[in-house]
C-alpha positions in Angstrom: -26.7 19.0 -28.2 -24.4 20.6 -25.4 -21.6 21.7 -28.0 -24.4 23.4 -30.1 -25.9 24.8 -27.0 -22.5 26.5 -25.7 -21.6 27.8 -29.1 -24.7 29.7 -29.6 -23.9 31.7 -26.3 -20.9 32.9 -27.7 -23.0 35.4 -29.6 -24.4 36.9 -26.8 -21.7 38.2 -25.1 -20.1 40.3 -27.7 -23.4 42.4 -28.2 -23.5 43.1 -24.4 -20.1 44.5 -23.7 -21.5 47.6 -25.7 -24.5 47.6 -23.8 -23.4 46.8 -20.3 -22.8 49.6 -17.6 -19.9 48.1 -15.6 -18.7 44.8 -16.9 -15.9 43.4 -15.2 -12.6 43.3 -17.2 -9.4 41.8 -16.2 -5.9 41.2 -18.3 -6.3 37.0 -17.9 -9.0 34.9 -18.9 -11.1 32.5 -16.5 -8.7 29.8 -18.1 -4.8 30.6 -18.8 -5.7 29.2 -22.4 -8.4 28.3 -24.2 -9.4 24.4 -23.8 -12.9 24.0 -25.3 -12.9 23.2 -28.9 -15.4 25.3 -31.1 -18.2 24.3 -32.8 -18.5 25.3 -36.4 -22.4 24.8 -36.3 -22.5 28.1 -34.1 -21.1 30.1 -36.7 -24.0 32.5 -38.2 -25.6 36.0 -37.5 -27.4 37.0 -34.5 -29.5 39.8 -33.6 -30.9 41.5 -30.3 -34.1 40.0 -29.8 -35.1 42.4 -26.5 -36.3 45.4 -28.6 -32.7 47.2 -28.5 -32.2 49.1 -31.5 -30.0 51.4 -33.2 -30.3 54.0 -35.9 -33.4 53.4 -38.3 -34.6 50.7 -35.9 -32.1 48.2 -37.0 -31.3 45.5 -34.6 -27.4 45.3 -33.6 -26.0 42.2 -35.4 -23.3 39.9 -33.9 -21.7 37.6 -36.6 -19.6 34.5 -35.1 -16.9 32.8 -37.3 -13.9 30.9 -37.2 -11.0 32.3 -35.1 -8.9 29.1 -34.4 -9.5 25.7 -33.1 -10.4 27.0 -29.7 -11.7 30.4 -30.0 -14.3 32.5 -32.2 -14.0 35.9 -34.0 -16.8 37.8 -33.6 -17.9 40.7 -35.2 -20.6 43.4 -33.8 -22.0 45.9 -35.7 -24.4 48.7 -34.9 -25.3 52.2 -35.7 -25.6 55.4 -33.8 -26.8 59.0 -34.7 -25.3 61.7 -33.0 -26.8 65.1 -31.9 -26.6 66.8 -35.6 -28.1 63.9 -37.5 -25.0 62.3 -38.6 -25.1 58.7 -38.6 -22.3 56.4 -37.8 -21.6 52.7 -38.3 -19.8 51.0 -35.3 -17.9 47.6 -35.9 -16.3 45.9 -33.2 -14.3 42.6 -33.8 -13.7 40.3 -30.5 -12.1 36.6 -30.2 -13.8 34.9 -27.6 -13.3 31.3 -26.0 -15.5 29.2 -23.8 -14.8 28.4 -20.1 -16.8 26.3 -17.5 -16.9 26.5 -14.0 -19.2 25.5 -10.9 -21.3 24.0 -13.5 -22.0 27.2 -15.5 -20.7 28.4 -19.2 -18.7 31.4 -19.4 -17.4 33.4 -22.4 -14.0 35.2 -22.1 -14.5 37.9 -24.5 -11.6 40.4 -25.6 -11.6 43.1 -28.0 -9.3 42.6 -30.6 -6.9 45.3 -30.2 -7.3 45.5 -26.2 -5.7 43.2 -23.6 -8.8 42.8 -21.7 -11.1 40.3 -20.9 -14.8 40.7 -20.4 -17.0 37.8 -18.7 -20.3 36.6 -19.5 -22.4 33.9 -18.2 -24.4 32.3 -20.8 -27.9 30.1 -21.1 -29.8 29.1 -24.3 -33.3 30.2 -23.4 -35.0 28.6 -26.2 -34.4 27.1 -30.0 -31.8 29.6 -31.5 -32.3 32.2 -28.4 -29.2 32.9 -26.2 -29.4 34.8 -22.9 -26.2 36.2 -21.2 -25.4 38.1 -18.2 -22.6 40.3 -17.8 -20.1 39.5 -14.9 -20.0 43.2 -13.1 -17.2 45.2 -11.4 -19.4 47.2 -9.7 -20.3 45.0 -6.2 -19.3 46.7 -2.9 -16.2 45.4 -1.4 -13.7 45.9 -4.0 -13.8 42.0 -4.6 -12.7 42.4 -8.1 -9.6 43.9 -7.4 -8.5 40.9 -5.1 -8.6 38.7 -7.8 -5.2 38.6 -9.3 -5.3 35.6 -11.9 -7.2 32.9 -13.7 -7.4 30.2 -10.9 -8.7 32.7 -8.5 -11.1 34.3 -10.7 -12.3 30.6 -11.8 -13.0 29.6 -8.5 -15.0 32.8 -7.5 -17.2 32.7 -10.4 -17.7 28.8 -9.8 -18.9 29.8 -6.1 -21.2 32.6 -6.9 -22.5 32.0 -10.5 -25.9 31.5 -9.3 -25.9 35.0 -7.4 -27.8 37.7 -9.0 -25.6 40.1 -7.3 -22.8 39.0 -9.8 -24.3 40.6 -12.9 -25.0 44.1 -14.1 -26.8 43.3 -17.5 -28.6 41.0 -19.6 -29.0 40.4 -23.4 -31.3 37.8 -25.2 -30.0 37.3 -29.0 -31.7 35.5 -32.0 -30.0 33.8 -34.7 -31.3 34.7 -38.0 
């Protein structure tokens, strides 16, 4: 049950990357290497459940699939329309892995062609519903610049995971 819950959370993280205003990004993950095995039961497609839609009111979709024994490959698709009425399909591919710290589940998400990770705390909000919060870099005091490695990041997130000030956006996804 716990593995199923954690896996469902992966979906939420990818959709948030685009919608978040100030996500924290680092060249390293919460853990130096992924160590929590993926659960293939989490594979599937999810839709944005909060009324956030894109072109023609189609919800953004996030599909979770295999990456490796410890990573998920996540594909996010949405559409956008420019001021001239041209519609463009946007597809982003991410690799993600789960970390645990301070009794919380965090997803480390990296766009496949980038070196930076984004971080999301995930919770299950109901049957097949995932809720996530984006870890923010917008806090005063420049705290994010002071974290120089995985161990420091893990300790910081474990200590402050319950603080609402740590997050800049929320997203809820529902499994199809």
